C-alpha positions as CSV (number, residue, x, y, z in Angstrom):
1,M,-5.0,20.4,1.2
2,P,-7.3,19.0,3.9
3,A,-6.6,21.0,7.0
4,G,-7.3,20.5,10.7
5,E,-9.8,18.0,11.9
6,G,-10.5,15.0,9.6
7,W,-7.7,15.9,7.1
8,W,-7.3,12.1,6.5
9,R,-10.9,11.6,5.4
10,T,-10.3,12.9,1.8
11,A,-6.5,13.1,1.6
12,V,-4.5,12.0,-1.4
13,I,-1.6,10.0,0.0
14,Y,1.5,9.0,-2.0
15,Q,3.4,5.9,-1.2
16,V,7.2,6.2,-1.3
17,Y,9.3,3.1,-1.6
18,V,12.5,4.9,-0.6
19,R,14.9,2.4,-2.2
20,S,13.4,3.0,-5.6
21,F,12.3,6.7,-5.5
22,A,15.4,8.8,-6.1
23,D,19.1,8.3,-5.3
24,G,20.8,11.3,-3.8
25,N,24.3,10.1,-3.3
26,G,24.9,8.1,-6.6
27,D,25.2,4.6,-5.1
28,G,22.2,3.3,-7.1
29,I,19.9,3.0,-4.0
30,G,17.1,5.5,-3.3
31,D,17.6,7.5,-0.1
32,L,16.2,10.3,2.0
33,A,18.4,12.8,0.2
34,G,16.8,11.8,-3.0
35,V,13.3,12.2,-1.6
36,R,14.2,15.6,-0.2
37,S,15.5,16.7,-3.7
38,R,12.1,15.7,-5.2
39,L,9.7,17.3,-2.7
40,G,9.0,20.0,-5.3
41,Y,7.7,17.3,-7.7
42,L,5.5,15.9,-5.0
43,K,4.1,19.3,-4.3
44,S,3.4,19.8,-8.0
45,L,1.6,16.5,-8.0
46,G,-0.7,17.9,-5.3
47,V,-0.6,15.1,-2.7
48,D,-1.5,15.8,0.9
49,A,0.7,13.2,2.6
50,L,3.6,10.8,2.0
51,W,3.5,7.2,3.3
52,F,7.0,5.8,3.6
53,T,7.6,2.0,3.6
54,P,10.1,1.1,6.3
55,W,13.2,3.3,6.3
56,Y,14.6,1.9,9.5
57,Q,17.8,-0.1,10.0
58,S,17.2,-3.5,8.5
59,P,19.1,-6.4,6.8
60,L,16.5,-6.0,4.0
61,A,15.6,-9.7,4.0
62,D,12.1,-8.5,3.1
63,G,12.5,-5.1,1.7
64,G,12.8,-3.4,5.1
65,Y,9.8,-5.1,6.7
66,D,12.3,-7.0,8.8
67,V,13.1,-4.1,11.2
68,Q,16.3,-4.2,13.3
69,D,16.0,-0.8,15.0
70,Y,13.0,1.5,14.8
71,R,15.0,4.4,16.2
72,R,17.7,4.4,13.5
73,I,17.4,5.1,9.7
74,D,19.1,2.4,7.6
75,P,22.5,3.8,6.7
76,R,21.8,3.0,3.0
77,F,18.9,5.5,3.2
78,G,20.4,8.2,5.4
79,T,20.3,9.3,9.0
80,L,17.7,10.1,11.7
81,E,18.6,13.8,11.3
82,E,17.8,13.6,7.6
83,A,14.5,12.0,8.3
84,E,13.6,14.8,10.7
85,Q,14.6,17.3,8.1
86,L,12.5,15.6,5.5
87,I,9.4,15.5,7.8
88,A,9.8,19.2,8.5
89,E,10.5,20.2,4.9
90,A,7.6,18.3,3.6
91,L,5.3,19.8,6.2
92,E,6.4,23.3,5.1
93,L,5.1,22.4,1.7
94,G,1.8,21.3,3.2
95,I,2.6,17.6,2.9
96,R,2.3,15.3,6.0
97,T,4.3,12.2,6.7
98,I,3.1,8.7,7.5
99,V,5.5,5.9,8.6
100,D,5.2,2.1,8.6
101,I,5.1,0.1,11.8
102,V,5.4,-3.7,11.6
103,P,3.9,-5.2,14.8
104,N,3.8,-8.8,13.8
105,H,7.5,-9.4,13.7
106,I,11.0,-7.9,13.8
107,S,14.3,-8.8,12.2
108,N,16.3,-11.8,13.5
109,Q,19.1,-9.3,13.8
110,H,17.2,-7.3,16.4
111,D,18.8,-7.1,19.8
112,W,15.8,-8.8,21.4
113,F,16.0,-11.9,19.2
114,Q,19.8,-12.2,19.4
115,Q,19.4,-12.1,23.2
116,A,16.7,-14.7,23.1
117,L,18.9,-17.1,21.0
118,A,21.8,-16.6,23.4
119,A,19.7,-17.0,26.6
120,G,18.4,-20.4,25.6
121,P,15.2,-22.4,26.4
122,G,13.0,-21.3,29.3
123,S,14.6,-17.8,29.5
124,V,12.7,-14.6,30.0
125,E,14.2,-13.3,26.8
126,R,12.5,-15.9,24.8
127,E,9.1,-15.0,26.2
128,R,8.9,-12.0,23.9
129,F,8.7,-14.5,20.9
130,W,7.0,-17.8,20.2
131,F,9.7,-20.4,21.0
132,H,8.3,-23.9,21.3
133,P,9.6,-27.5,21.5
134,G,9.1,-29.6,18.4
135,R,6.8,-32.6,18.2
136,G,7.9,-36.1,18.7
137,A,10.4,-37.7,21.0
138,D,13.4,-35.9,19.4
139,G,11.5,-32.6,18.9
140,S,12.0,-32.8,15.1
141,G,8.3,-32.2,14.2
142,I,7.1,-28.6,13.6
143,P,4.9,-27.3,16.4
144,T,1.9,-26.4,14.2
145,N,0.8,-26.9,10.6
146,W,0.3,-23.2,10.0
147,V,1.2,-21.9,6.5
148,S,3.3,-18.9,5.8
149,S,2.0,-15.8,4.1
150,F,5.0,-16.3,1.8
151,Q,4.3,-20.0,1.3
152,G,6.2,-22.8,3.1
153,E,6.6,-23.6,6.8
154,T,6.2,-21.1,9.6
155,W,8.7,-22.6,12.1
156,T,12.5,-22.7,12.1
157,R,14.5,-24.8,14.5
158,T,17.3,-23.3,16.6
159,H,20.5,-25.0,17.8
160,N,21.7,-25.2,21.4
161,P,25.2,-23.9,22.4
162,D,26.5,-27.4,22.1
163,G,25.3,-27.6,18.5
164,T,22.4,-30.0,19.2
165,P,18.9,-29.2,17.7
166,G,16.9,-26.9,20.0
167,E,13.5,-25.2,20.1
168,W,11.6,-23.9,17.2
169,Y,10.5,-20.3,16.7
170,L,7.4,-19.0,14.8
171,H,7.6,-16.8,11.7
172,L,4.5,-16.2,9.6
173,F,6.7,-14.7,7.0
174,T,10.4,-15.5,6.5
175,P,12.8,-17.1,9.0
176,E,14.5,-13.7,9.2
177,Q,11.3,-12.3,10.6
178,P,10.5,-13.9,14.0
179,D,7.0,-13.2,15.3
180,L,6.5,-11.3,18.5
181,N,4.4,-12.5,21.4
182,W,1.9,-9.7,22.0
183,N,0.9,-11.2,25.4
184,H,4.2,-9.9,26.7
185,I,4.2,-6.4,28.3
186,D,7.6,-5.5,26.9
187,V,6.3,-5.9,23.3
188,R,3.3,-3.7,24.0
189,R,5.3,-1.0,25.8
190,E,8.1,-1.0,23.1
191,H,5.6,-0.4,20.3
192,E,3.9,2.4,22.2
193,D,7.3,4.0,22.8
194,V,8.1,3.7,19.1
195,L,4.8,5.5,18.2
196,R,5.7,8.3,20.5
197,F,9.3,8.4,19.2
198,W,8.0,9.2,15.7
199,F,5.0,11.3,16.7
200,D,7.5,13.5,18.7
201,R,9.4,13.9,15.4
202,G,6.3,15.3,13.6
203,V,4.9,12.3,11.7
204,A,1.2,12.6,11.1
205,G,0.3,8.9,11.3
206,V,1.4,5.3,11.1
207,R,0.5,2.6,8.6
208,I,0.1,-0.7,10.4
209,D,1.5,-3.6,8.4
210,S,-0.3,-7.0,8.5
211,A,-2.6,-5.5,11.2
212,A,-4.7,-8.6,11.6
213,L,-1.9,-11.0,12.4
214,P,0.1,-10.1,15.6
215,V,-2.0,-11.9,18.2
216,K,-1.8,-15.7,18.4
217,D,-3.8,-18.3,20.3
218,P,-1.3,-19.3,23.0
219,A,-2.5,-22.9,22.7
220,L,-1.0,-23.0,19.2
221,P,-3.8,-25.3,17.7
222,D,-3.3,-26.8,14.3
223,L,-5.5,-25.6,11.4
224,P,-8.1,-28.0,10.4
225,A,-8.0,-29.8,7.0
226,G,-8.7,-27.2,4.4
227,G,-7.2,-24.5,6.6
228,T,-10.4,-22.7,7.5
229,P,-11.4,-22.9,11.2
230,T,-15.1,-22.9,12.1
231,A,-14.4,-20.9,15.2
232,G,-11.6,-18.3,15.7
233,H,-8.5,-18.5,13.6
234,P,-5.3,-19.2,15.7
235,H,-3.4,-16.3,14.2
236,I,-5.7,-14.1,12.1
237,D,-8.1,-11.4,13.3
238,R,-8.2,-12.4,16.9
239,D,-10.3,-10.3,19.3
240,E,-7.4,-9.3,21.5
241,L,-6.0,-7.2,18.7
242,H,-8.6,-4.5,19.4
243,D,-7.2,-3.9,22.9
244,I,-3.8,-3.2,21.3
245,Y,-5.1,-0.8,18.7
246,R,-7.3,1.1,21.3
247,D,-4.1,1.6,23.3
248,W,-2.3,2.8,20.1
249,R,-5.2,5.2,19.4
250,A,-4.9,6.6,22.9
251,V,-1.2,7.3,22.2
252,A,-2.1,9.0,18.9
253,D,-4.7,11.1,20.7
254,E,-2.1,12.5,23.1
255,Y,-0.9,14.6,20.2
256,D,-2.3,17.7,18.5
257,G,-3.2,17.7,14.8
258,E,-4.8,14.3,14.5
259,R,-2.2,11.6,14.3
260,V,-3.8,8.8,12.3
261,L,-3.7,5.0,12.4
262,V,-4.0,3.3,9.0
263,G,-4.4,-0.5,9.0
264,E,-3.4,-3.0,6.4
265,V,-6.3,-5.3,7.0
266,W,-6.9,-8.2,4.5
267,L,-10.3,-9.7,5.6
268,D,-13.2,-11.0,3.6
269,D,-15.7,-10.6,6.5
270,A,-17.2,-7.1,6.3
271,E,-18.4,-7.0,9.9
272,R,-15.0,-8.2,11.2
273,F,-13.2,-5.6,9.0
274,A,-15.3,-2.8,10.2
275,R,-14.5,-3.6,13.9
276,Y,-11.0,-2.1,13.3
277,L,-12.6,1.2,12.4
278,R,-14.8,1.6,15.4
279,P,-14.4,4.9,17.4
280,G,-11.3,4.7,19.5
281,E,-9.5,2.3,17.1
282,M,-8.0,2.9,13.7
283,H,-9.0,5.9,11.6
284,T,-8.9,4.1,8.3
285,A,-7.9,0.8,6.8
286,F,-6.8,-0.2,3.3
287,N,-9.6,-1.4,1.0
288,F,-8.0,-4.2,-1.0
289,G,-11.2,-5.6,-2.4
290,F,-11.4,-3.1,-5.2
291,M,-7.8,-3.4,-6.2
292,T,-8.2,-7.1,-6.8
293,Q,-11.2,-6.8,-9.1
294,P,-11.1,-7.6,-12.9
295,W,-11.9,-5.0,-15.5
296,S,-15.6,-5.5,-15.2
297,A,-18.4,-3.0,-14.5
298,R,-20.4,-5.5,-12.4
299,A,-17.4,-6.6,-10.3
300,M,-16.1,-3.1,-9.7
301,R,-19.6,-1.7,-8.9
302,D,-20.2,-4.6,-6.4
303,S,-16.9,-3.9,-4.8
304,I,-17.5,-0.2,-4.5
305,T,-21.0,-0.8,-3.0
306,R,-19.7,-3.4,-0.6
307,T,-16.9,-1.1,0.5
308,L,-19.0,1.9,1.2
309,A,-21.6,-0.3,3.0
310,E,-19.0,-1.8,5.4
311,H,-17.6,1.6,6.3
312,E,-20.9,3.3,6.8
313,P,-21.9,1.8,10.2
314,V,-18.7,3.0,11.9
315,G,-18.5,6.4,10.1
316,A,-15.1,5.8,8.7
317,P,-14.0,6.9,5.2
318,A,-13.2,4.3,2.6
319,T,-9.7,4.1,1.1
320,W,-9.1,3.6,-2.6
321,V,-6.0,1.9,-3.8
322,L,-5.0,0.6,-7.3
323,S,-1.6,-0.9,-6.4
324,N,1.2,-0.8,-3.9
325,H,4.7,-2.2,-3.4
326,D,3.3,-5.8,-3.3
327,V,0.9,-5.8,-6.2
328,T,1.2,-6.0,-10.0
329,R,1.0,-2.5,-11.5
330,P,-2.3,-1.5,-13.1
331,V,-0.9,-1.0,-16.6
332,T,0.2,-4.6,-16.7
333,R,-2.6,-6.1,-14.7
334,Y,-5.4,-4.5,-16.7
335,G,-3.8,-5.6,-20.0
336,Q,-3.9,-9.3,-19.1
337,A,-6.6,-11.7,-20.0
338,D,-7.3,-12.2,-16.3
339,S,-7.2,-8.6,-15.1
340,S,-8.0,-9.5,-11.5
341,F,-5.3,-9.9,-8.9
342,A,-4.3,-12.7,-6.5
343,F,-0.9,-13.5,-5.2
344,E,-1.3,-17.2,-5.7
345,R,-1.9,-16.7,-9.5
346,K,1.1,-14.5,-10.3
347,R,3.2,-16.2,-12.9
348,R,6.3,-15.2,-15.0
349,G,5.6,-14.8,-18.7
350,T,1.9,-13.9,-18.4
351,A,1.0,-12.1,-21.6
352,T,-0.3,-8.5,-21.4
353,D,-1.5,-5.8,-23.8
354,V,0.4,-2.8,-22.4
355,E,-1.4,-0.3,-24.7
356,R,-4.8,-1.5,-23.5
357,G,-3.6,-1.7,-19.9
358,A,-2.4,1.8,-20.0
359,R,-5.8,3.1,-21.3
360,R,-7.6,1.2,-18.6
361,A,-5.1,2.3,-15.9
362,R,-5.8,6.0,-16.8
363,A,-9.5,5.4,-16.7
364,A,-9.2,3.6,-13.3
365,A,-7.2,6.4,-11.9
366,L,-10.0,8.9,-12.5
367,L,-12.6,6.4,-11.4
368,V,-11.0,5.9,-7.9
369,A,-10.2,9.6,-7.6
370,A,-13.9,10.3,-7.9
371,L,-15.0,8.0,-5.1
372,P,-15.7,9.2,-1.6
373,G,-12.9,8.8,0.9
374,S,-9.1,8.9,0.7
375,L,-6.9,8.0,-2.2
376,Y,-3.6,6.3,-2.2
377,I,-1.1,6.5,-5.2
378,Y,1.9,4.1,-5.4
379,Q,5.0,5.8,-6.7
380,G,5.3,5.4,-10.5
381,D,1.6,4.8,-11.1
382,E,1.3,8.5,-11.9
383,L,3.8,7.9,-14.7
384,G,1.9,4.9,-16.1
385,L,4.8,2.5,-15.4
386,P,4.2,-1.1,-16.3
387,E,5.4,-4.1,-14.2
388,V,8.9,-5.2,-15.1
389,E,9.7,-8.8,-15.7
390,L,13.2,-8.9,-14.2
391,P,16.1,-11.3,-15.0
392,L,16.0,-14.1,-12.4
393,D,19.5,-13.4,-11.2
394,V,18.5,-9.9,-9.9
395,I,15.4,-10.8,-8.0
396,E,15.6,-10.3,-4.2
397,D,12.0,-10.8,-3.1
398,P,11.6,-13.8,-0.7
399,M,8.2,-14.6,-2.1
400,H,10.0,-15.7,-5.3
401,F,12.4,-18.0,-3.5
402,R,10.0,-19.5,-1.0
403,S,7.7,-20.4,-3.9
404,G,10.4,-22.4,-5.5
405,G,10.7,-19.8,-8.2
406,V,7.0,-20.3,-9.3
407,D,6.0,-16.8,-8.1
408,P,7.9,-14.1,-9.9
409,G,7.9,-12.0,-6.7
410,R,7.2,-8.4,-6.1
411,D,10.4,-6.7,-7.3
412,G,8.8,-6.0,-10.7
413,C,6.8,-3.1,-9.3
414,R,9.8,-1.8,-7.3
415,V,12.1,-0.9,-10.2
416,P,13.6,2.6,-9.6
417,L,11.7,5.5,-11.1
418,P,12.7,7.3,-14.4
419,W,13.1,11.0,-13.9
420,A,14.9,12.3,-17.0
421,G,17.1,11.4,-19.9
422,A,17.1,8.9,-22.8
423,S,18.6,5.9,-21.0
424,S,19.1,4.2,-17.7
425,P,19.4,5.4,-14.9
426,Y,17.0,8.1,-16.3
427,G,18.1,10.6,-13.7
428,F,17.5,8.3,-10.8
429,G,21.1,8.6,-9.6
430,G,23.7,5.8,-9.8
431,A,23.3,2.5,-11.6
432,P,20.0,1.4,-10.1
433,W,19.8,-1.6,-7.7
434,L,17.2,-3.2,-10.1
435,P,17.6,-2.7,-13.8
436,Q,15.3,-0.3,-15.6
437,P,13.8,-1.2,-19.1
438,A,15.5,0.3,-22.1
439,D,12.2,1.9,-23.4
440,W,11.3,4.0,-20.4
441,A,12.6,7.4,-21.7
442,G,9.0,8.4,-22.8
443,L,7.7,7.6,-19.4
444,S,10.1,9.8,-17.4
445,V,8.9,12.8,-15.4
446,E,10.9,15.0,-17.8
447,A,9.2,13.6,-20.9
448,Q,5.7,13.7,-19.4
449,D,6.1,17.2,-18.0
450,A,6.2,18.4,-21.6
451,D,3.2,16.5,-22.8
452,P,-0.2,17.9,-21.8
453,G,-1.9,14.6,-22.4
454,S,0.5,12.5,-20.4
455,T,-0.5,10.2,-17.5
456,L,1.5,12.4,-15.1
457,N,-0.5,15.5,-16.1
458,L,-3.7,13.6,-15.9
459,Y,-3.0,12.7,-12.3
460,R,-2.1,16.3,-11.5
461,A,-5.3,17.5,-13.1
462,A,-7.4,14.9,-11.3
463,I,-6.0,15.8,-7.9
464,A,-6.5,19.5,-8.6
465,V,-10.1,19.1,-9.7
466,R,-10.8,16.7,-6.8
467,R,-9.6,19.4,-4.4
468,R,-11.4,22.3,-6.1
469,I,-14.9,20.7,-6.6
470,D,-16.9,20.7,-3.4
471,D,-18.9,17.7,-4.6
472,F,-15.9,15.5,-4.2
473,A,-15.5,16.4,-0.5
474,G,-18.7,14.7,0.7
475,S,-19.6,11.1,1.3
476,E,-22.6,10.9,-1.1
477,L,-22.6,8.7,-4.1
478,E,-25.7,8.0,-6.3
479,W,-25.4,5.3,-9.0
480,L,-26.6,6.2,-12.5
481,E,-27.8,3.6,-14.9
482,L,-26.2,4.1,-18.3
483,G,-25.6,0.5,-19.4
484,A,-24.3,-2.8,-18.2
485,D,-20.7,-2.0,-19.1
486,V,-20.8,1.5,-17.6
487,L,-19.9,2.7,-14.1
488,A,-21.6,6.1,-13.6
489,F,-22.4,7.9,-10.4
490,R,-23.2,11.4,-9.2
491,R,-21.2,13.1,-6.4
492,G,-23.1,15.8,-4.6
493,D,-25.6,17.5,-6.8
494,G,-23.5,18.6,-9.7
495,T,-20.7,16.3,-10.6
496,V,-20.8,12.9,-12.5
497,S,-18.1,10.3,-13.1
498,I,-18.6,7.9,-16.0
499,T,-16.3,5.0,-16.8
500,N,-16.9,2.9,-20.0
501,L,-15.6,-0.6,-19.5
502,G,-17.3,-1.9,-22.6
503,A,-16.3,-2.3,-26.3
504,V,-18.3,0.5,-27.9
505,P,-18.5,4.3,-27.3
506,V,-21.1,5.5,-24.8
507,P,-23.1,8.7,-25.3
508,L,-22.5,11.3,-22.5
509,P,-25.6,12.5,-20.7
510,A,-26.5,16.2,-20.8
511,H,-23.9,18.3,-19.0
512,H,-22.5,21.8,-18.7
513,E,-18.8,20.9,-19.0
514,V,-16.4,18.1,-19.2
515,L,-14.1,18.7,-16.3
516,L,-11.6,16.0,-17.2
517,A,-11.3,12.8,-19.3
518,S,-8.8,10.0,-19.5
519,T,-8.7,10.1,-23.3
520,L,-10.0,12.3,-26.2
521,L,-13.8,12.0,-26.5
522,D,-15.4,10.6,-29.6
523,G,-17.7,13.5,-30.5
524,G,-20.2,13.5,-27.7
525,A,-19.4,9.9,-26.7
526,L,-17.0,8.3,-24.2
527,P,-14.7,5.7,-25.9
528,P,-14.1,2.2,-24.5
529,D,-11.7,1.9,-21.5
530,S,-12.0,5.5,-20.5
531,T,-13.4,7.8,-17.8
532,A,-14.9,11.3,-17.9
533,W,-15.9,13.7,-15.2
534,L,-18.8,16.0,-16.0
535,A,-20.1,19.2,-14.4
536,L,-23.9,19.3,-14.6
537,R,-23.9,23.0,-13.8
538,A,-21.4,25.9,-14.1
539,V,-18.5,25.7,-11.7
540,P,-18.0,29.0,-9.8
541,G,-15.0,30.9,-11.1
542,R,-14.6,28.8,-14.3
543,S,-15.8,29.2,-17.8
544,P,-16.9,26.1,-19.8
545,R,-14.1,24.4,-21.8
546,A,-14.8,23.9,-25.5
547,Q,-15.1,20.3,-26.4
548,K,-13.8,19.0,-29.7
């Protein structure tokens, strides 16, 4: 695994959504005991680090991103002692731990917010949030016209102790997630203390949720018609954010072993995006541009080129992501007529060709694993799991409800993993909190372990080759021109990745060995919807593999 300085530059990081990974106590909810029981599996996969979505005490109004207490593990998942054991046990296996921090907001059940409600208008307790009188003589008008990331309004009105309507408070997400006021010293100090709390327990880094949102314009200006300000946005990507993250970096740098900051930064402006990666700020930030591209050689190449170009001036490595706990799984997405991704276009009942999507997802997995930078894998993608269209009565995601039921929500990519057996719960534990499909037996870890050609074994092989071949460790990438529907590039001076996104087989260029392929080759040609890695010269310590 990457060791010492810069380990995060080429790391393979596996995202664990604890609630759906593995259930250790049989209650149907994934937990830390379940993760600990599967550390051997994660070691065999070959990952360098685990990123845990929030495991803190939470009402789970938004899947744990409504944090009630950062210093306690949610009882449904386990205890703080178990978290400490998990961090230590994973590290013994050479696997680091990254935890989620959510600076934009907290839970409405957090002590701070409950104190603010009780203290009333004008109190110091309310200064940690964005409480504001409403518009109009009776205060019934919302303070701004800002639009929620989850659709709908961004303000909720409180009630005074006598029951009369009171002030409003800001929430860019759900009403259960009040936004914090980052102009307040308590907010800044608390988050720095939280970082130290988890660094002291051995975590190797933090992933910063919605990293471009925490700071607001205190004047609370309305958005112009159309929603796009010509000057600075009132609550997205404000310059003051960089002071916060420089302070966080200083905290991280207090510790040995490079504790990293990873930002969730959704921005279209390349120059503004790169500012978060300047020396002394974040180490890396998620690259969402590639993940949203359709199955198109031109679109994907443009995205890769743009990504590498925006990282180059600040010397930061790119990150490559095919999905996460918010996004439609690749097997389903790549099988749809519109294979790109946008939250606003998600609809229930969208037709997909799962067989085609599965081929493309395997090809995409090798494509991104060959690119320079770090690689993120969302749990279950290594099994080739599709998105699940769930019954309406089991959906919990607030995105579904706040859209009036138009958006199917994100729970379809959060269905508990299949580990073994012929029927649900497939070795997950108790009856899972979200129902698993009846046809997942062939996708279980047990079934795929026994199949050399399975998606799981493809991922294992890709991670192993990526680690073994020195060409993959550098930052060089040279495009090769093999056709309009082909993505081909050289890494270093001896390794080539070729992805065929077209409809006909593509002849492979001269090579010494096929290191890995996402499907069986067609003689000397690469079939449609597939990727191959080629060694142009002999690999030290290896003999050429005969190709059929």
